[in-house]
N, C-alpha and C positions, 0 to 999 in steps of 0.2 A: 620353684614351681608357680608360686603365687605371682611373682613378677612376670613370668612368661605368660600367664593367663591375662594379666593386665595389658601387656603389649598386644596380645591376640585380640582382645576386645577393642582396643584403640584402632588396630588395623581394620577390623570389621566396620567400625564406625566411619573411618576415613573412606573406605571403599563404598560404603552406603551413601555417603554424602556426595562423592564424586560421581556415582551412578545417577543420582538425581539431577545433577547439573548437565549431564550429557544426554539425558532422555527428555529434554524439554519439548513439550508438544507445541504445535503451531497455534498461534493466537487467532489466525484468520479462520473464519467459518469455512468448513469444507465445501459448501455450495459455491462460495465465491472463488475459492482456490480451484475447484473443479471447472468453473467457467473459463479459467485461464489454461489449466493443464489439459483439458479435453479438446482444445482447439488447436493443438500443435504450435502453441506459442513457445518461443525459445526457452530452453531450460534455465538460462540466466534470469529471465524475466519471471518465470514461475518460482524460482528460488527467492527472488526479491519479494514476491507476493507472499510466499510461505513464511518468510521472516518478518513481514510487515514493514518493509522498507519502501520509501517513495520511488515512484517510477519517473523516468525522464521522458521528454517529448518523444524521442524515437521509440521507446518501449510502449508508450500509449498508442502511437501510430501503428506499431506492429500488432498490438493486441486488437485494435479496432479492425485492422485489415484481416486478421485471422478469425474475426467474428465474435469477439467477446462483446456481450451486450452493453450498450451505452449506460444503462442504469447501474450495472455491475462495476463498470469503470469508474463512474462518478462516486459510487458508494465507497469503493476501495480508496480512491484518491482522497476523498474527504477524511477517511480514517487516518491517513498519514500526515495530514495538515501541511502539505507542501504548497507553498505559494509559487505558482508558475508565472514567469515573466515572458510572455510569448511575443516574439517579434513577427514580422511579416513572413519570414522564411519558415518559422515554426508553424504558423497557421497554414501556410501552403503545404507543408509536409503532412500535416494532419488531414487536410482536405483531400490530398492525393491518395492517402491511405483509406479514405472512406470513413473517417471518424465522424460520427453523428454530430450535427451542429450543437445540440445541447451540451455535449461533452466539451467541445471547444469553448462554448460560452462559459461553462463552469470553470474551465482552466483560466480563462481571461479574468474572471471575477475572483479567483482564489487569492489573489494578492491582497485584496481588501478583507477577505475572510480571516486570513491567518497571519497578518502582520500587525493587526490591532484588534482590540476588543477581547471578549472572553476566551476565544479560541486561538489567540495569538501564540505563536511559537517562534523562538529565535531561529530565523532562517539561516544564520551563519553557523549553527551547530553542526558538528561533523555527521550527525544522523542524516542530514539532507544531502551529503556528498555521496558519491558512488563507492566510497571506501567501505569494504565489507567488515572491517574491524570495529566500526562504530554503529552497532545495532541498537543501542539504547536511545529511545526517543526522549527529547527534552521536555516531554509533557506526559501526563498520565494517558497511556495508549488505550483507546477504546476500539476494539476490533470491529470491523463491519460485520453485521449479522445478516442472516437471510432475510429477515423482515425489513431491513433497510435496503434491500435490493431494489424495492420500488421506491423511487425518489419523486415526490410530488413536484419538486422544482423542475425535474427533468421533463415530466409530462406537461407542465405548464409551458415550458419552452417549445414543446412540439406544436402548440396551438398559438403561439405568439405571432402577432402580425409583423413583428420585427425579425422573425426567423428567416433564414435564407433558404429553408426547404419548404 
């Protein structure tokens, strides 16, 4: 009887720990997640945002086209630390989708932000690929918060004499 009770307790503990692993809450602030999900952005992109994974150029363009605000896009992309290497075709795709110029500017400068210095992240890490099995970021993930939705660098770019808009 005592042995059976011990196995029962171990089973309960195992179930308890497995339950914790499967009910992990999203790290991304609900307001930022809502900015994507409420605008009919594709479910795959919303899932990436919910899991805190980096977006590719096509997903950024789609999000901008669907009306996700530029400061929200920049705040989210900054939290993933992805260094974008935009070519002329990528920039054209983003502009055709109506992506705000400060978002494109941020993406162009991201290579300098995240390949060297204090926020550098190994861009060859599987986290930066589209493989869903590699959700672990190679850095201490800091989720975007609602109060970072306003990005002063974004506003500064709006008034820059070098802006295209």
